[in-house]
N, C-alpha and C positions, 0 to 999 in steps of 0.2 A: 504494500500500500504506500502511495506517495506521501511524503511528509507534508504537513500543512504549510501553506505559504505564509511567510512572515515578511511584511513590507520592509524595504530597506530603510536605513536611517536617512539616506539621501539619494536622489535621482537627478541625473543631468540629462536633459533632453536636448539633443543637438538638432535644431531645425524647428521653425515655428509655422510650418505650413499646415495643411489639412491633417496629416498624421500626427505631427508633434503637438500642435496647439490643442487639438481635440483630446489628445491623451492627457495633457496637463489639466485641462478642464475636468475630465472625468475623474482624475485622481483627487482633485480638490473637493469632490462631492462624495468621496468614500471615507467614512469615519475611521476605518482601519488604517488609512494613510495620514491621519491627522498629525502624527509626529514626524512625518517624512519631510525633509527639506527638498523642495522642488525648484529646480533652476532650468530655465529655457534659454538656450544659447543660439544666436543666429548671427550670420555674417553681415547683417544690415549695417551699412556705413552711416546712415542718417538716423538710426535709432528706430526705424519703422519695423514693425513685426506684423506679418512676415516681410522679408526683404522685397523691395519693389519689383524685382524681376522673378519672383517666385511664380510658379505656374498658376497658383490660386489667386494671384492679383490680376484680375481681368474683369471686363464688363459683364460677362455672362458665362454660364456653364449649363449644360443640359442636365435636367433632373428627370430621370425616367426609370421605370422598372422593366424596360424593354431589353431583356437579356436573353441570349441563347442558353445561358447557364442558369439552371433553376435556383441554385443557392443564392447567387447574386441578385436574381430577380426578386426573390422573397425578401432579402435584406434591404434592397432598394425600396420595396413597398413599405417597409417599416419606417425607413427614413422619410419617405414621402408623407406619411401620416404626420410626422413632425413638421415638415415644411408647410403643410396645409393649415396648421393651427393659426388662428387669427390673433391679433394683438401685438403691440410693440415689443413685448417680451418673448415672442415666439420667433423661431428661426426664420420663417418666411414673412414675418410682419413688416410693416412700413415699406411695402413694395419690394422686399428682397426676393420674393418668389411669385411667379405668375404661371398659372396653369392654362397655357394656350394650346396644348395638345402637341402631338408629335407624329409627323408622317415619316415613317421609315420605309424605304423602298430599295429595290435593286434592279439591275438589268437582267434580261432573260438569259438563261444558261443553266448549267448543271448546279445542283445544290452541294455537291461534293467533288473535290478535285481528284485527279488520279491517285494522289498520294494519301487520300483519305481525309484530308482536312476540309473544313467547311469553306464554301465560297461566301461572298456577301449575300447572295440569295439564300443560301443555306442558313446563315446567321439570322436573316430577317424572318424566314419561315419558322425557325425554332423559337425566336423571340415572340412571334405571333401566338404560338401555342401556349407559352408561359403567360403572355398578357391575357389570353382568354381564361386561363386557369385562375389567375389573380382576380379578374373581374367577377368570375363566378363565386370565388371564395369571399369576396367583399360584398356580394349581393348587389352588384351594380346593375343599373337598368340596361336592357338590350340596346345596343348601339353605342356603348361606351368604347368598344373596340370594333373597328369597321374594316373588313377586308377590302382592299382596293385592287380589283382584277383588271389590269390593263392601264394603258397610259391615259385614257380619257377619265377614268375614275380618279387617278392620281392628280390629274390636272384640276378636277373639280374640288378635291380635298385640300389642295395646296394653299388655296387662298390667294395665290399669285398668278394663277392660270398656267402653271408649269407642269407639263407632262414629263417629269424628270426621272422616270423609271418605268419598268414594265410590270412589276408586281410590288405590292406593298400593303401597308395597313395604317390606319389612323388610330392612335390611342389618345382619346380625349382626356385621359387622366395623367398625362405627362406634361412637362413644361420646362421652365428654366429659372435659374436664380442669378441674381447679381453677385458674382463671386467676391469681388473686392469688399462690397458692403457686408456680405455675410461673414467674411473673415474679420472685419472690423467689429462686427457684432460679437463674435466669439472672443476676440481679444479683449474687448471691454468687460466681458463676463469673467474672464480669467483674472484680469486685473482687479475687478471688484471683489473677487474671492479673498484677496489679500494674502494668499498663500504662496504665490509664485514670484521668484526673483527672475527678472529678465536681464540678460547680458548681451550687449551688441558688440560682437567681435568675431573675427574670422578664425576658424580652426586650422592650425597647421597640420596636426595629426593627433591621433589618440595616444594616450600614455598607458603603459603596461608595467606590471611587476610579475615576472614569471608568466603564467598563463592567464592572469587576471587583468582586465582593463580597469584602470583606476581613475581615468578622467580624460581631459583634453588639454593639449598644449596649444595656446593661442599664438597667432602670428605676431602679436605684440610682445611675446616673450613670457607672458604669465601663464599660469595653469589653473584649471578648475578640476577639483576632485569630487568623486561621488562613489557611493557603494554600488550603484547600478547606473550604467551609461546606456542610454537609448539613442541610437542614431536614426533620425527621421529627416534627413536632409534632402529628400527628393532626388533630383537628378545629380546632386553633388555627393550623394551617399557613396557611389562606387569609387570616388576619389579619396574616401576616408576608410572604407572597409573593402577588401577584395571581394567583389561580387561577380567575378568572371564566371560565366556559366549560369549565374542566377539572374542578373539584371543589367541593363545597359541604358545609358542616357541617350535619348533620341530627340532631335529638334523637329518641331511641327510648325507649319506655316499658317499664319493668320493675317488677314488684311481687313481694313476698315474703310468705309466711304461715307461721307455725310449725305443726308437726304433732307428734303424740304419738309415743312410742317404738313403739307398735303400728302406727301409720300409716306411720312411717318404715320399719319392717320389711316392710310390704306393698308399699312403693314403691321399696325399695332397689335392686331389680334390674329395674325396668321400663325399656323403651327410652326414649331421647330421642324426644319426639313433636313433630311439626310438620305443620300444615296450610298448604300453599303458597298456597291461595286467599285465606284471611283473614290469613295470616302470623303466627298465634299459635304459640308453641312452649313446651314444658316440658322442661327438662333434668332428667334423673334426679335426684330429690331426695336430698340428703345432709345430715347434721348436723341433722336434724329441721326442715328448711326446704324449702318448695316455692317454686320460682321460676318465674314466668310472664312471658314476654316477647312483644314484637311486633316483627317484622322488616318494617317498613313503609316508606312513602315518608317518614315522619317529619315533625317540626316544623322550621321554620326560624326563626331569630332575627336578622332583618336589623338591622344597626347601621351608622351612618356611622363610618368609621375613616380615619385618615391614617397608618397604621403599615405598610400593605402595600406592598412594593416593586413598582412598576408600570413597565412598559416605556413610555417617553415616545414620543408620536407625533412631537413636534418637539423640537429641541435645547433650547429654552427651557422646555419643560414640566417641571413638578415630577415627581420619581420617587416622591414620597409624596403624591399628591393625595388628596382626600377621595373615597372610594368606599364603596359599600354592600356589606357582607359579613355573612353569617350567622355569628354567634358563639356558642360554647357558653355555656350558663348552667346551673350545676350546684349541688350541695349545698354546695360551697365558697363560692359566691357568696351562697347563702341556705340556712342550716342547716335551715330549716323547709320547704324546697321539696318539694312533692308533685306527682305527675304530674297533668296536666289530667284533668278528669272524662271527657272524650271518650275518652282513652286508657284510663282506669281501667275504663270500661264494657267496652271490648274485652278487657281482661285478665281481668275477672270472667267474661265469656262464655267466654274461653279456658280458664280453670280449670274451669268447669262442663262444658265439652264434652270436655276431656281427662281429667278425673278426676270422673266423674259419680257422686260419692258424696254422699248427703244431708248427712252431717256436715261436709263441706267446702264445700258450696254457698255459704254466706254467711259463711264464716270470715273475720274481719277481717284485712286486710293489716297486717303489723307495720311495714313500711316500703316505700318505693318509690324509684325512681331514674330519672333521665333519662340514658341512655347516648348519647354523641355519636359518630356515624359521620362519616367523611369520604367522601361519596358521589361517584361518577362516573356518567356517563350509562349506561355499559355494565357497571358493576360491576368494571371492571378497575382495578388499581393504577396509580399514577403513580410510576414509578421511572426517573428519567432526569436528565441534565444539563439545566439550563435553556437554551433555545435562544438567549437573548439575553445573559443575565448570565454572565460568565465566573467560574469558581470557585464556582459554585452548583449543588448537586445536590439534587434533590427526591425524597423517598421518603414517599409518603402515598397517600391514596385507598383505604384498606382496605375501604371500602364494607360494613363490618359482617361481613367474613368473613376477616380477616387473621390472627387469633390462631392458628388451627390449624396455620399454617405456621411457627410459632415455631422449631422445631428446624432448619429449613432456609432460612428466608427471609433471614437475615443473610448467608449465603453467596451467595445469588442477588443480593442488593443489592450485595455486595462485588464480585462478578463484573461487574455492570453498571457500577460505579464504574470498574473496570479496563477498561471498554469491551468486555466479553464477555457482554453480555446473552444469556440463553438464547434460541435462535432462535425457539422457539414463543411467546415473550413480547415479542419486539422491537416488534411493532406494538401489542400490548395495553398495554404499559407506557409507550409513547412519549408525548411531548408532542403534543397534538392541535391541528390547525389549527382555529381558531375564527372563524367569520364574524360571529357575533352574541354578544358577551360578556354581553349583558343577558338572553339567553334562559335561562329557568330550567332547572337541571339536575334531571332526574328519572331515577332509576335504573330502567331498563326491561330487566332481564335475566330477568324472569319470576318472580323470587323475592320480590317485594314485594306487599303488600296495603295496605288502608286507603285514606285519602283523600289526594289530591294538593293541595299548596298550603296546608297548615295552618301558621299562625304561632303560635309558642309563647306569646308574651305575650298574644295575643288569647284563646287557649284558657285560659290561667291566669286571665284576668279573668272568664271566664264562671262563673256560679254552677252548682253541681251537688253533690249529696251523694255521699259515698263509698258505693259499693255493697257 
């Protein structure tokens, strides 16, 4: 029988994004953690939490239970119950959440590839089955989830007159949330708890004594120590802990364009739109801005680093050897950073296909962004104790779909810290056995499109005019 869990005297949470900040909040609400000193550390230079180039700091994120995987679908449904609650003190209050619906579609073709993996159509068909099951479970009226057979049905459901797929469905119970405002809401709640110390500093590397992780050495030369260290640094996590074979940082393209008051009024209540085959999506426009994104295989940015804690093969081996890691490169690194021409072309095509209005066809982008995912091969999160290093807990691998779980994820992570990982996620969130750490991680859950193996710096060096 497992020994009862005793909370540590102190916990250092590296990262204040969705995983880190939600965990800090969950711990402040657990009486058994009342004597634990909780510190949240982030690399923010201006004192903002999360850092301003964190993937969760953005205008909008899709909130949906439309998953091909049943476990995630059911957990997302629980999160949605929280998003829907009214009032300023609720997650979705004060306009943070809007349930405008979600049209998820795909192009015609096979549902399964020759290698047995789902296609975009296969993902959409499986998500439809789970959406129907949830609708029945919740006793929703008929018509809450509507199958869209053919391009004309998709055109009518889109709200924009866009036949942007061959088969799909409309889930009226999905929507979107203002990500940045939601993170600010969570941060304010954590601060109000009066239990958490926030430290704005960049981590150079983790510190160890023998096989135990004892804290973090900061780039300013100081150190922070704790009995338990949790690394939840998003796409920066693989630069601190060797995650080769587990997770990799990938950059995804997003672009924005301004619209008039009249155009905003026409688009204010259209559903979130996504084609699973080409991976383009549009979240319901707000504040006179249209946002187009691509949920793709993404760009990698491989760099040689000696900051990631590696399990040594032999006693004399360094625990911080030089390894190659894909690292984020954001507008904080380069204020003039613009998405590569390859990605911009896809985003332009996405805008034209989802909002086929002549006046928007060539509307210039006002700005663009590279959003950094922490991808795993299956799209599952990595939420577990490290199998080798004592005192080290990992919470990462959001794979571009973690934000929607914000109201419930912290408690699930806290449960897992307490060694009560939800049964349906024990395998999914576990540390995987890796036979080839050099093998490229490609997320093959059926939700991705685009090209595999794109390198960010190569694409940025290529010439190409903005479309």
